[in-house]
All heavy atoms as TSV, in Angstrom:
chain	resi	resn	atom	element	x	y	z
A	1	LYS	N	N	63.610	82.620	104.268
A	1	LYS	CA	C	62.889	82.322	105.474
A	1	LYS	C	C	62.934	80.824	105.762
A	1	LYS	O	O	63.117	80.432	106.912
A	1	LYS	CB	C	61.448	82.817	105.371
A	1	LYS	CG	C	60.670	82.532	106.659
A	1	LYS	CD	C	59.264	82.996	106.567
A	1	LYS	CE	C	58.434	82.702	107.762
A	1	LYS	NZ	N	58.579	81.467	108.429
A	2	GLN	N	N	62.782	80.023	104.747
A	2	GLN	CA	C	62.792	78.577	104.951
A	2	GLN	C	C	64.128	78.113	105.518
A	2	GLN	O	O	64.163	77.269	106.413
A	2	GLN	CB	C	62.492	77.848	103.642
A	2	GLN	CG	C	61.064	78.001	103.170
A	2	GLN	CD	C	60.866	77.399	101.786
A	2	GLN	OE1	O	61.826	77.142	101.071
A	2	GLN	NE2	N	59.600	77.199	101.422
A	3	VAL	N	N	65.201	78.663	105.018
A	3	VAL	CA	C	66.527	78.277	105.488
A	3	VAL	C	C	66.704	78.704	106.942
A	3	VAL	O	O	67.241	77.948	107.766
A	3	VAL	CB	C	67.630	78.880	104.583
A	3	VAL	CG1	C	69.012	78.663	105.172
A	3	VAL	CG2	C	67.545	78.289	103.189
A	4	LEU	N	N	66.237	79.892	107.288
A	4	LEU	CA	C	66.340	80.355	108.675
A	4	LEU	C	C	65.481	79.501	109.601
A	4	LEU	O	O	65.907	79.154	110.705
A	4	LEU	CB	C	65.931	81.832	108.788
A	4	LEU	CG	C	66.900	82.827	108.147
A	4	LEU	CD1	C	66.306	84.230	108.178
A	4	LEU	CD2	C	68.241	82.802	108.851
A	5	ASP	N	N	64.261	79.189	109.170
A	5	ASP	CA	C	63.402	78.307	109.966
A	5	ASP	C	C	64.095	76.974	110.231
A	5	ASP	O	O	64.113	76.469	111.354
A	5	ASP	CB	C	62.077	78.032	109.238
A	5	ASP	CG	C	61.153	79.234	109.178
A	5	ASP	OD1	O	61.427	80.228	109.890
A	5	ASP	OD2	O	60.174	79.183	108.411
A	6	GLN	N	N	64.700	76.445	109.183
A	6	GLN	CA	C	65.378	75.165	109.293
A	6	GLN	C	C	66.604	75.281	110.214
A	6	GLN	O	O	66.840	74.423	111.057
A	6	GLN	CB	C	65.809	74.722	107.895
A	6	GLN	CG	C	65.898	73.253	107.695
A	6	GLN	CD	C	66.134	72.931	106.220
A	6	GLN	OE1	O	66.725	73.727	105.486
A	6	GLN	NE2	N	65.660	71.771	105.801
A	7	HIS	N	N	67.356	76.342	110.047
A	7	HIS	CA	C	68.567	76.530	110.848
A	7	HIS	C	C	68.244	76.657	112.338
A	7	HIS	O	O	68.925	76.071	113.176
A	7	HIS	CB	C	69.320	77.769	110.370
A	7	HIS	CG	C	70.531	78.087	111.200
A	7	HIS	ND1	N	71.707	77.380	111.081
A	7	HIS	CD2	C	70.731	79.013	112.172
A	7	HIS	CE1	C	72.589	77.868	111.943
A	7	HIS	NE2	N	72.028	78.858	112.607
A	8	PHE	N	N	67.225	77.437	112.664
A	8	PHE	CA	C	66.877	77.658	114.068
A	8	PHE	C	C	65.912	76.617	114.621
A	8	PHE	O	O	65.624	76.601	115.815
A	8	PHE	CB	C	66.302	79.069	114.253
A	8	PHE	CG	C	67.340	80.149	114.099
A	8	PHE	CD1	C	67.400	80.922	112.954
A	8	PHE	CD2	C	68.278	80.392	115.105
A	8	PHE	CE1	C	68.358	81.915	112.805
A	8	PHE	CE2	C	69.236	81.369	114.967
A	8	PHE	CZ	C	69.281	82.127	113.812
A	9	GLY	N	N	65.406	75.751	113.759
A	9	GLY	CA	C	64.548	74.665	114.216
A	9	GLY	C	C	63.164	75.109	114.641
A	9	GLY	O	O	62.484	74.420	115.405
A	10	ARG	N	N	62.739	76.255	114.180
A	10	ARG	CA	C	61.388	76.733	114.507
A	10	ARG	C	C	60.970	77.762	113.471
A	10	ARG	O	O	61.793	78.291	112.732
A	10	ARG	CB	C	61.340	77.356	115.902
A	10	ARG	CG	C	62.235	78.542	116.089
A	10	ARG	CD	C	62.279	78.978	117.566
A	10	ARG	NE	N	63.259	80.020	117.776
A	10	ARG	CZ	C	62.982	81.310	117.861
A	10	ARG	NH1	N	61.739	81.719	117.756
A	10	ARG	NH2	N	63.931	82.182	118.053
A	11	ALA	N	N	59.690	78.023	113.415
A	11	ALA	CA	C	59.156	79.003	112.460
A	11	ALA	C	C	59.485	80.408	112.946
A	11	ALA	O	O	59.291	80.737	114.116
A	11	ALA	CB	C	57.656	78.829	112.308
A	12	LEU	N	N	60.008	81.192	112.067
A	12	LEU	CA	C	60.346	82.574	112.384
A	12	LEU	C	C	59.492	83.512	111.556
A	12	LEU	O	O	59.010	83.171	110.488
A	12	LEU	CB	C	61.820	82.857	112.063
A	12	LEU	CG	C	62.866	82.050	112.814
A	12	LEU	CD1	C	64.253	82.379	112.268
A	12	LEU	CD2	C	62.811	82.363	114.300
A	13	GLN	N	N	59.312	84.712	112.082
A	13	GLN	CA	C	58.659	85.763	111.302
A	13	GLN	C	C	59.768	86.682	110.815
A	13	GLN	O	O	60.595	87.157	111.602
A	13	GLN	CB	C	57.661	86.539	112.158
A	13	GLN	CG	C	56.960	87.626	111.385
A	13	GLN	CD	C	55.953	88.380	112.229
A	13	GLN	OE1	O	55.627	87.981	113.344
A	13	GLN	NE2	N	55.457	89.467	111.702
A	14	LEU	N	N	59.796	86.915	109.541
A	14	LEU	CA	C	60.843	87.719	108.945
A	14	LEU	C	C	60.234	89.008	108.410
A	14	LEU	O	O	59.330	88.985	107.583
A	14	LEU	CB	C	61.506	86.926	107.808
A	14	LEU	CG	C	62.702	87.555	107.125
A	14	LEU	CD1	C	63.839	87.771	108.131
A	14	LEU	CD2	C	63.176	86.678	105.985
A	15	ASN	N	N	60.712	90.139	108.924
A	15	ASN	CA	C	60.254	91.444	108.457
A	15	ASN	C	C	61.418	92.161	107.790
A	15	ASN	O	O	62.505	92.238	108.357
A	15	ASN	CB	C	59.758	92.305	109.631
A	15	ASN	CG	C	58.542	91.709	110.307
A	15	ASN	OD1	O	57.634	91.258	109.639
A	15	ASN	ND2	N	58.547	91.705	111.623
A	16	VAL	N	N	61.175	92.679	106.613
A	16	VAL	CA	C	62.197	93.406	105.869
A	16	VAL	C	C	61.699	94.830	105.669
A	16	VAL	O	O	60.591	95.050	105.181
A	16	VAL	CB	C	62.469	92.740	104.501
A	16	VAL	CG1	C	63.492	93.539	103.715
A	16	VAL	CG2	C	62.925	91.311	104.695
A	17	ARG	N	N	62.544	95.784	106.075
A	17	ARG	CA	C	62.206	97.189	105.866
A	17	ARG	C	C	63.270	97.818	104.982
A	17	ARG	O	O	64.471	97.617	105.198
A	17	ARG	CB	C	62.165	97.945	107.193
A	17	ARG	CG	C	61.007	97.515	108.074
A	17	ARG	CD	C	60.924	98.383	109.285
A	17	ARG	NE	N	62.206	98.285	110.004
A	17	ARG	CZ	C	62.389	98.645	111.258
A	17	ARG	NH1	N	61.397	99.138	111.942
A	17	ARG	NH2	N	63.560	98.529	111.841
A	18	ILE	N	N	62.816	98.557	104.009
A	18	ILE	CA	C	63.731	99.246	103.113
A	18	ILE	C	C	63.883	100.674	103.618
A	18	ILE	O	O	62.908	101.353	103.913
A	18	ILE	CB	C	63.206	99.223	101.670
A	18	ILE	CG1	C	63.099	97.776	101.200
A	18	ILE	CG2	C	64.094	100.048	100.756
A	18	ILE	CD1	C	62.466	97.598	99.856
A	19	GLY	N	N	65.124	101.095	103.742
A	19	GLY	CA	C	65.376	102.457	104.200
A	19	GLY	C	C	66.864	102.678	104.347
A	19	GLY	O	O	67.683	101.816	104.059
A	20	ALA	N	N	67.210	103.850	104.802
A	20	ALA	CA	C	68.611	104.189	104.999
A	20	ALA	C	C	69.131	103.485	106.246
A	20	ALA	O	O	68.459	103.469	107.278
A	20	ALA	CB	C	68.766	105.692	105.144
A	21	PRO	N	N	70.327	102.920	106.165
A	21	PRO	CA	C	70.886	102.248	107.343
A	21	PRO	C	C	71.233	103.274	108.433
A	21	PRO	O	O	71.578	104.416	108.136
A	21	PRO	CB	C	72.141	101.565	106.822
A	21	PRO	CG	C	72.465	102.238	105.535
A	21	PRO	CD	C	71.199	102.819	105.008
A	22	THR	N	N	71.126	102.847	109.665
A	22	THR	CA	C	71.433	103.737	110.784
A	22	THR	C	C	72.914	103.714	111.137
A	22	THR	O	O	73.386	104.578	111.861
A	22	THR	CB	C	70.605	103.352	112.028
A	22	THR	OG1	O	70.886	101.988	112.348
A	22	THR	CG2	C	69.124	103.518	111.758
A	23	THR	N	N	73.633	102.732	110.639
A	23	THR	CA	C	75.073	102.634	110.850
A	23	THR	C	C	75.740	102.466	109.493
A	23	THR	O	O	75.085	102.059	108.529
A	23	THR	CB	C	75.434	101.436	111.755
A	23	THR	OG1	O	74.968	100.239	111.131
A	23	THR	CG2	C	74.799	101.566	113.137
A	24	PRO	N	N	77.028	102.757	109.413
A	24	PRO	CA	C	77.705	102.577	108.125
A	24	PRO	C	C	77.651	101.118	107.673
A	24	PRO	O	O	77.788	100.203	108.477
A	24	PRO	CB	C	79.150	102.989	108.420
A	24	PRO	CG	C	79.078	103.831	109.647
A	24	PRO	CD	C	77.912	103.327	110.432
A	25	THR	N	N	77.453	100.953	106.390
A	25	THR	CA	C	77.427	99.607	105.823
A	25	THR	C	C	78.864	99.081	105.737
A	25	THR	O	O	79.815	99.862	105.806
A	25	THR	CB	C	76.823	99.624	104.406
A	25	THR	OG1	O	77.684	100.387	103.547
A	25	THR	CG2	C	75.417	100.211	104.399
A	26	PRO	N	N	79.042	97.779	105.586
A	26	PRO	CA	C	80.398	97.248	105.416
A	26	PRO	C	C	81.127	97.899	104.237
A	26	PRO	O	O	82.317	98.186	104.316
A	26	PRO	CB	C	80.171	95.752	105.189
A	26	PRO	CG	C	78.907	95.459	105.938
A	26	PRO	CD	C	78.056	96.690	105.730
A	27	ALA	N	N	80.417	98.157	103.144
A	27	ALA	CA	C	81.049	98.805	101.988
A	27	ALA	C	C	81.487	100.227	102.335
A	27	ALA	O	O	82.559	100.670	101.925
A	27	ALA	CB	C	80.095	98.816	100.804
A	28	GLN	N	N	80.674	100.945	103.091
A	28	GLN	CA	C	81.030	102.298	103.509
A	28	GLN	C	C	82.226	102.274	104.455
A	28	GLN	O	O	83.116	103.123	104.357
A	28	GLN	CB	C	79.844	102.989	104.178
A	28	GLN	CG	C	78.728	103.347	103.224
A	28	GLN	CD	C	77.463	103.789	103.936
A	28	GLN	OE1	O	77.156	103.327	105.040
A	28	GLN	NE2	N	76.718	104.684	103.306
A	29	GLN	N	N	82.255	101.312	105.357
A	29	GLN	CA	C	83.382	101.184	106.278
A	29	GLN	C	C	84.669	100.878	105.519
A	29	GLN	O	O	85.720	101.453	105.804
A	29	GLN	CB	C	83.111	100.088	107.311
A	29	GLN	CG	C	82.032	100.440	108.298
A	29	GLN	CD	C	81.691	99.279	109.218
A	29	GLN	OE1	O	82.047	98.133	108.964
A	29	GLN	NE2	N	80.986	99.575	110.296
A	30	LYS	N	N	84.582	99.992	104.533
A	30	LYS	CA	C	85.758	99.639	103.734
A	30	LYS	C	C	86.257	100.846	102.945
A	30	LYS	O	O	87.459	101.111	102.897
A	30	LYS	CB	C	85.406	98.489	102.787
A	30	LYS	CG	C	86.559	98.028	101.940
A	30	LYS	CD	C	86.167	96.872	101.033
A	30	LYS	CE	C	87.331	96.451	100.160
A	30	LYS	NZ	N	86.978	95.373	99.238
A	31	ALA	N	N	85.345	101.595	102.342
A	31	ALA	CA	C	85.722	102.787	101.576
A	31	ALA	C	C	86.366	103.828	102.478
A	31	ALA	O	O	87.368	104.445	102.104
A	31	ALA	CB	C	84.499	103.371	100.867
A	32	ARG	N	N	85.819	104.025	103.679
A	32	ARG	CA	C	86.381	104.994	104.613
A	32	ARG	C	C	87.794	104.586	104.999
A	32	ARG	O	O	88.715	105.407	105.010
A	32	ARG	CB	C	85.512	105.114	105.868
A	32	ARG	CG	C	86.012	106.180	106.847
A	32	ARG	CD	C	85.316	106.103	108.197
A	32	ARG	NE	N	85.385	104.802	108.840
A	32	ARG	CZ	C	86.456	104.306	109.444
A	32	ARG	NH1	N	87.569	104.978	109.495
A	32	ARG	NH2	N	86.421	103.113	110.006
A	33	LEU	N	N	87.998	103.314	105.273
A	33	LEU	CA	C	89.324	102.818	105.644
A	33	LEU	C	C	90.315	102.971	104.478
A	33	LEU	O	O	91.448	103.388	104.682
A	33	LEU	CB	C	89.241	101.356	106.080
A	33	LEU	CG	C	90.544	100.706	106.513
A	33	LEU	CD1	C	91.160	101.445	107.703
A	33	LEU	CD2	C	90.312	99.250	106.868
A	34	GLN	N	N	89.874	102.660	103.273
A	34	GLN	CA	C	90.746	102.816	102.102
A	34	GLN	C	C	91.111	104.282	101.890
A	34	GLN	O	O	92.266	104.594	101.582
A	34	GLN	CB	C	90.072	102.248	100.854
A	34	GLN	CG	C	90.026	100.741	100.827
A	34	GLN	CD	C	89.214	100.195	99.669
A	34	GLN	OE1	O	88.298	100.844	99.163
A	34	GLN	NE2	N	89.537	98.977	99.246
A	35	ASN	N	N	90.142	105.167	102.044
A	35	ASN	CA	C	90.410	106.602	101.874
A	35	ASN	C	C	91.394	107.097	102.924
A	35	ASN	O	O	92.298	107.878	102.615
A	35	ASN	CB	C	89.116	107.408	101.942
A	35	ASN	CG	C	88.238	107.203	100.731
A	35	ASN	OD1	O	88.704	106.804	99.667
A	35	ASN	ND2	N	86.955	107.457	100.892
A	36	GLU	N	N	91.218	106.663	104.147
A	36	GLU	CA	C	92.119	107.075	105.231
A	36	GLU	C	C	93.531	106.538	104.993
A	36	GLU	O	O	94.519	107.254	105.171
A	36	GLU	CB	C	91.580	106.592	106.579
A	36	GLU	CG	C	92.467	106.900	107.757
A	36	GLU	CD	C	92.650	108.391	108.027
A	36	GLU	OE1	O	91.853	109.204	107.533
A	36	GLU	OE2	O	93.607	108.732	108.747
A	37	THR	N	N	93.628	105.289	104.572
A	37	THR	CA	C	94.925	104.683	104.290
A	37	THR	C	C	95.620	105.423	103.149
A	37	THR	O	O	96.826	105.691	103.207
A	37	THR	CB	C	94.753	103.194	103.941
A	37	THR	OG1	O	94.094	102.543	105.025
A	37	THR	CG2	C	96.080	102.520	103.696
A	38	GLN	N	N	94.856	105.785	102.116
A	38	GLN	CA	C	95.415	106.538	100.987
A	38	GLN	C	C	95.890	107.914	101.448
A	38	GLN	O	O	96.963	108.368	101.063
A	38	GLN	CB	C	94.381	106.675	99.865
A	38	GLN	CG	C	94.884	107.433	98.651
A	38	GLN	CD	C	95.997	106.712	97.914
A	38	GLN	OE1	O	96.135	105.502	97.989
A	38	GLN	NE2	N	96.797	107.469	97.189
A	39	ARG	N	N	95.101	108.584	102.282
A	39	ARG	CA	C	95.474	109.906	102.777
A	39	ARG	C	C	96.768	109.838	103.575
A	39	ARG	O	O	97.666	110.680	103.420
A	39	ARG	CB	C	94.368	110.505	103.639
A	39	ARG	CG	C	94.637	111.957	104.052
A	39	ARG	CD	C	93.684	112.435	105.127
A	39	ARG	NE	N	93.779	111.670	106.369
A	39	ARG	CZ	C	94.766	111.790	107.253
A	39	ARG	NH1	N	95.766	112.607	107.049
A	39	ARG	NH2	N	94.755	111.064	108.354
A	40	VAL	N	N	96.918	108.817	104.409
A	40	VAL	CA	C	98.140	108.642	105.199
A	40	VAL	C	C	99.337	108.421	104.275
A	40	VAL	O	O	100.417	108.976	104.503
A	40	VAL	CB	C	97.968	107.479	106.207
A	40	VAL	CG1	C	99.284	107.089	106.837
A	40	VAL	CG2	C	96.951	107.865	107.282
A	41	ALA	N	N	99.158	107.629	103.219
A	41	ALA	CA	C	100.246	107.377	102.279
A	41	ALA	C	C	100.662	108.660	101.554
A	41	ALA	O	O	101.847	108.946	101.411
A	41	ALA	CB	C	99.833	106.304	101.264
A	42	VAL	N	N	99.692	109.438	101.128
A	42	VAL	CA	C	99.983	110.702	100.448
A	42	VAL	C	C	100.704	111.650	101.399
A	42	VAL	O	O	101.702	112.286	101.027
A	42	VAL	CB	C	98.688	111.343	99.896
A	42	VAL	CG1	C	98.932	112.766	99.417
A	42	VAL	CG2	C	98.120	110.488	98.764
A	43	ASP	N	N	100.234	111.739	102.638
A	43	ASP	CA	C	100.884	112.596	103.632
A	43	ASP	C	C	102.326	112.156	103.881
A	43	ASP	O	O	103.223	112.987	104.032
A	43	ASP	CB	C	100.111	112.598	104.951
A	43	ASP	CG	C	98.783	113.343	104.865
A	43	ASP	OD1	O	98.558	114.057	103.857
A	43	ASP	OD2	O	97.973	113.211	105.803
A	44	ALA	N	N	102.554	110.845	103.917
A	44	ALA	CA	C	103.906	110.329	104.154
A	44	ALA	C	C	104.844	110.717	103.016
A	44	ALA	O	O	105.979	111.129	103.248
A	44	ALA	CB	C	103.875	108.811	104.324
A	45	ILE	N	N	104.371	110.601	101.787
A	45	ILE	CA	C	105.192	110.983	100.635
A	45	ILE	C	C	105.473	112.484	100.670
A	45	ILE	O	O	106.609	112.925	100.485
A	45	ILE	CB	C	104.512	110.588	99.311
A	45	ILE	CG1	C	104.468	109.065	99.155
A	45	ILE	CG2	C	105.196	111.249	98.115
A	45	ILE	CD1	C	105.816	108.399	99.026
A	46	ASN	N	N	104.439	113.260	100.906
A	46	ASN	CA	C	104.596	114.718	100.894
A	46	ASN	C	C	105.488	115.236	102.015
A	46	ASN	O	O	106.097	116.298	101.881
A	46	ASN	CB	C	103.236	115.400	100.941
A	46	ASN	CG	C	102.483	115.252	99.634
A	46	ASN	OD1	O	103.082	115.152	98.573
A	46	ASN	ND2	N	101.178	115.225	99.708
A	47	SER	N	N	105.577	114.512	103.107
A	47	SER	CA	C	106.409	114.968	104.220
A	47	SER	C	C	107.805	114.341	104.215
A	47	SER	O	O	108.629	114.673	105.062
A	47	SER	CB	C	105.710	114.671	105.554
A	47	SER	OG	O	105.572	113.285	105.736
A	48	ASP	N	N	108.073	113.463	103.253
A	48	ASP	CA	C	109.389	112.823	103.167
A	48	ASP	C	C	110.461	113.854	102.804
A	48	ASP	O	O	110.290	114.606	101.837
A	48	ASP	CB	C	109.344	111.716	102.111
A	48	ASP	CG	C	110.653	110.963	102.026
A	48	ASP	OD1	O	111.546	111.431	101.294
A	48	ASP	OD2	O	110.778	109.924	102.695
A	49	PRO	N	N	111.548	113.915	103.569
A	49	PRO	CA	C	112.593	114.913	103.293
A	49	PRO	C	C	113.234	114.757	101.912
A	49	PRO	O	O	113.592	115.755	101.277
A	49	PRO	CB	C	113.627	114.687	104.393
A	49	PRO	CG	C	113.095	113.652	105.299
A	49	PRO	CD	C	111.821	113.121	104.738
A	50	ASN	N	N	113.383	113.537	101.437
A	50	ASN	CA	C	113.962	113.324	100.104
A	50	ASN	C	C	113.041	113.855	99.006
A	50	ASN	O	O	113.491	114.443	98.028
A	50	ASN	CB	C	114.271	111.850	99.879
A	50	ASN	CG	C	115.354	111.358	100.801
A	50	ASN	OD1	O	116.364	112.023	101.001
A	50	ASN	ND2	N	115.130	110.191	101.391
A	51	VAL	N	N	111.757	113.623	99.174
A	51	VAL	CA	C	110.784	114.131	98.201
A	51	VAL	C	C	110.793	115.659	98.232
A	51	VAL	O	O	110.778	116.316	97.185
A	51	VAL	CB	C	109.373	113.569	98.470
A	51	VAL	CG1	C	108.332	114.220	97.570
A	51	VAL	CG2	C	109.357	112.061	98.290
A	52	ARG	N	N	110.827	116.229	99.417
A	52	ARG	CA	C	110.888	117.692	99.542
A	52	ARG	C	C	112.131	118.243	98.837
A	52	ARG	O	O	112.060	119.251	98.136
A	52	ARG	CB	C	110.902	118.103	101.010
A	52	ARG	CG	C	109.568	117.993	101.665
A	52	ARG	CD	C	109.660	118.543	103.064
A	52	ARG	NE	N	108.377	118.470	103.723
A	52	ARG	CZ	C	108.196	118.682	105.006
A	52	ARG	NH1	N	109.226	118.992	105.777
A	52	ARG	NH2	N	106.992	118.611	105.534
A	53	ALA	N	N	113.273	117.580	99.039
A	53	ALA	CA	C	114.517	118.044	98.407
A	53	ALA	C	C	114.402	117.995	96.883
A	53	ALA	O	O	114.841	118.930	96.192
A	53	ALA	CB	C	115.691	117.196	98.891
A	54	LEU	N	N	113.835	116.936	96.349
A	54	LEU	CA	C	113.656	116.827	94.899
A	54	LEU	C	C	112.727	117.919	94.372
A	54	LEU	O	O	112.965	118.491	93.303
A	54	LEU	CB	C	113.111	115.454	94.521
A	54	LEU	CG	C	114.088	114.287	94.674
A	54	LEU	CD1	C	113.356	112.960	94.531
A	54	LEU	CD2	C	115.205	114.405	93.659
A	55	ARG	N	N	111.684	118.207	95.129
A	55	ARG	CA	C	110.763	119.276	94.731
A	55	ARG	C	C	111.488	120.614	94.667
A	55	ARG	O	O	111.310	121.383	93.721
A	55	ARG	CB	C	109.596	119.360	95.700
A	55	ARG	CG	C	108.568	118.298	95.518
A	55	ARG	CD	C	107.450	118.495	96.499
A	55	ARG	NE	N	106.329	117.647	96.147
A	55	ARG	CZ	C	105.336	117.385	96.966
A	55	ARG	NH1	N	105.304	117.890	98.162
A	55	ARG	NH2	N	104.364	116.607	96.565
A	56	GLU	N	N	112.260	120.895	95.700
A	56	GLU	CA	C	112.943	122.185	95.781
A	56	GLU	C	C	114.053	122.303	94.728
A	56	GLU	O	O	114.173	123.330	94.064
A	56	GLU	CB	C	113.506	122.393	97.178
A	56	GLU	CG	C	112.427	122.603	98.221
A	56	GLU	CD	C	112.958	122.597	99.645
A	56	GLU	OE1	O	114.200	122.655	99.833
A	56	GLU	OE2	O	112.127	122.514	100.569
A	57	LYS	N	N	114.858	121.267	94.597
A	57	LYS	CA	C	116.024	121.338	93.712
A	57	LYS	C	C	115.642	121.270	92.235
A	57	LYS	O	O	116.206	121.989	91.395
A	57	LYS	CB	C	117.012	120.226	94.043
A	57	LYS	CG	C	118.294	120.322	93.264
A	57	LYS	CD	C	119.373	119.478	93.864
A	57	LYS	CE	C	120.655	119.718	93.093
A	57	LYS	NZ	N	121.819	119.635	93.911
A	58	PHE	N	N	114.694	120.407	91.899
A	58	PHE	CA	C	114.364	120.172	90.492
A	58	PHE	C	C	112.955	120.628	90.109
A	58	PHE	O	O	112.494	120.335	89.011
A	58	PHE	CB	C	114.514	118.687	90.157
A	58	PHE	CG	C	115.900	118.168	90.365
A	58	PHE	CD1	C	116.184	117.330	91.432
A	58	PHE	CD2	C	116.933	118.527	89.505
A	58	PHE	CE1	C	117.462	116.845	91.635
A	58	PHE	CE2	C	118.213	118.039	89.694
A	58	PHE	CZ	C	118.486	117.204	90.768
A	59	ASN	N	N	112.278	121.291	91.034
A	59	ASN	CA	C	110.895	121.704	90.800
A	59	ASN	C	C	110.032	120.486	90.430
A	59	ASN	O	O	109.178	120.544	89.547
A	59	ASN	CB	C	110.824	122.777	89.713
A	59	ASN	CG	C	109.488	123.498	89.720
A	59	ASN	OD1	O	108.839	123.602	90.756
A	59	ASN	ND2	N	109.077	124.001	88.571
A	60	ALA	N	N	110.318	119.375	91.096
A	60	ALA	CA	C	109.620	118.118	90.818
A	60	ALA	C	C	108.210	118.142	91.395
A	60	ALA	O	O	107.905	118.898	92.315
A	60	ALA	CB	C	110.400	116.954	91.417
A	61	ARG	N	N	107.375	117.307	90.827
A	61	ARG	CA	C	106.014	117.147	91.327
A	61	ARG	C	C	105.708	115.665	91.475
A	61	ARG	O	O	106.190	114.858	90.689
A	61	ARG	CB	C	105.011	117.781	90.373
A	61	ARG	CG	C	105.056	119.308	90.402
A	61	ARG	CD	C	104.063	119.860	89.458
A	61	ARG	NE	N	104.704	119.785	88.131
A	61	ARG	CZ	C	104.150	120.185	87.017
A	61	ARG	NH1	N	102.949	120.659	87.029
A	61	ARG	NH2	N	104.797	120.080	85.877
A	62	VAL	N	N	104.904	115.345	92.454
A	62	VAL	CA	C	104.476	113.967	92.669
A	62	VAL	C	C	103.061	113.831	92.121
A	62	VAL	O	O	102.184	114.635	92.436
A	62	VAL	CB	C	104.487	113.609	94.180
A	62	VAL	CG1	C	103.921	112.219	94.408
A	62	VAL	CG2	C	105.886	113.720	94.737
A	63	ASN	N	N	102.868	112.812	91.321
A	63	ASN	CA	C	101.527	112.514	90.822
A	63	ASN	C	C	100.783	111.783	91.936
A	63	ASN	O	O	101.096	110.628	92.240
A	63	ASN	CB	C	101.615	111.647	89.563
A	63	ASN	CG	C	100.258	111.265	89.022
A	63	ASN	OD1	O	99.233	111.529	89.635
A	63	ASN	ND2	N	100.257	110.631	87.872
A	64	PRO	N	N	99.789	112.432	92.561
A	64	PRO	CA	C	99.103	111.788	93.692
A	64	PRO	C	C	98.423	110.469	93.322
A	64	PRO	O	O	98.271	109.587	94.160
A	64	PRO	CB	C	98.079	112.818	94.158
A	64	PRO	CG	C	98.097	113.920	93.173
A	64	PRO	CD	C	99.261	113.749	92.267
A	65	ASP	N	N	98.056	110.307	92.041
A	65	ASP	CA	C	97.416	109.058	91.613
A	65	ASP	C	C	98.397	107.891	91.565
A	65	ASP	O	O	97.985	106.739	91.482
A	65	ASP	CB	C	96.779	109.230	90.234
A	65	ASP	CG	C	95.615	110.204	90.259
A	65	ASP	OD1	O	94.996	110.369	91.333
A	65	ASP	OD2	O	95.332	110.806	89.210
A	66	SER	N	N	99.701	108.191	91.615
A	66	SER	CA	C	100.694	107.124	91.571
A	66	SER	C	C	101.045	106.587	92.963
A	66	SER	O	O	101.739	105.591	93.076
A	66	SER	CB	C	101.970	107.635	90.899
A	66	SER	OG	O	102.623	108.591	91.733
A	67	ILE	N	N	100.538	107.230	93.993
A	67	ILE	CA	C	100.853	106.820	95.358
A	67	ILE	C	C	99.928	105.682	95.771
A	67	ILE	O	O	98.708	105.790	95.679
A	67	ILE	CB	C	100.713	108.004	96.338
A	67	ILE	CG1	C	101.664	109.114	95.933
A	67	ILE	CG2	C	100.955	107.544	97.776
A	67	ILE	CD1	C	101.477	110.410	96.704
A	68	ARG	N	N	100.533	104.589	96.225
A	68	ARG	CA	C	99.774	103.422	96.687
A	68	ARG	C	C	100.245	103.062	98.074
A	68	ARG	O	O	101.447	102.921	98.310
A	68	ARG	CB	C	99.995	102.226	95.762
A	68	ARG	CG	C	99.523	102.436	94.352
A	68	ARG	CD	C	98.003	102.354	94.285
A	68	ARG	NE	N	97.540	102.559	92.934
A	68	ARG	CZ	C	97.008	103.693	92.498
A	68	ARG	NH1	N	96.883	104.717	93.285
A	68	ARG	NH2	N	96.610	103.810	91.248
A	69	PRO	N	N	99.315	102.899	99.008
A	69	PRO	CA	C	99.718	102.476	100.352
A	69	PRO	C	C	100.296	101.068	100.320
A	69	PRO	O	O	99.917	100.254	99.469
A	69	PRO	CB	C	98.421	102.473	101.159
A	69	PRO	CG	C	97.364	103.006	100.270
A	69	PRO	CD	C	97.892	103.083	98.883
A	70	THR	N	N	101.212	100.783	101.233
A	70	THR	CA	C	101.748	99.434	101.328
A	70	THR	C	C	100.706	98.539	101.970
A	70	THR	O	O	99.956	98.966	102.853
A	70	THR	CB	C	103.041	99.392	102.152
A	70	THR	OG1	O	102.776	99.947	103.449
A	70	THR	CG2	C	104.144	100.164	101.482
A	71	GLU	N	N	100.649	97.309	101.538
A	71	GLU	CA	C	99.681	96.356	102.105
A	71	GLU	C	C	100.305	95.708	103.316
A	71	GLU	O	O	101.484	95.398	103.333
A	71	GLU	CB	C	99.295	95.306	101.069
A	71	GLU	CG	C	98.526	95.906	99.922
A	71	GLU	CD	C	97.985	94.851	98.986
A	71	GLU	OE1	O	97.799	93.690	99.434
A	71	GLU	OE2	O	97.732	95.181	97.833
A	72	ARG	N	N	99.501	95.509	104.323
A	72	ARG	CA	C	99.983	94.899	105.570
A	72	ARG	C	C	99.328	93.573	105.803
A	72	ARG	O	O	98.335	93.231	105.409
A	72	ARG	CB	C	99.708	95.814	106.754
A	72	ARG	CG	C	100.485	97.088	106.609
A	72	ARG	CD	C	100.222	97.979	107.764
A	72	ARG	NE	N	100.930	99.231	107.511
A	72	ARG	CZ	C	101.091	100.151	108.388
A	72	ARG	NH1	N	100.615	100.007	109.587
A	72	ARG	NH2	N	101.723	101.250	108.118
């Protein structure tokens, strides 16, 4: 509160309420984006014609935990 008072140049009243957020938190947004990016990467591998050919010809399997999205 003291830092905010100093920053704004006047006394402020600060109220803190504990409860569930009404919007996604930054951590929730980041997790959602990471999950979506991972899902897209897995879908891309699974739909790749070369991967499909390897699966069919050699009964190959892809370890989904080994798939990492490319960083942009």
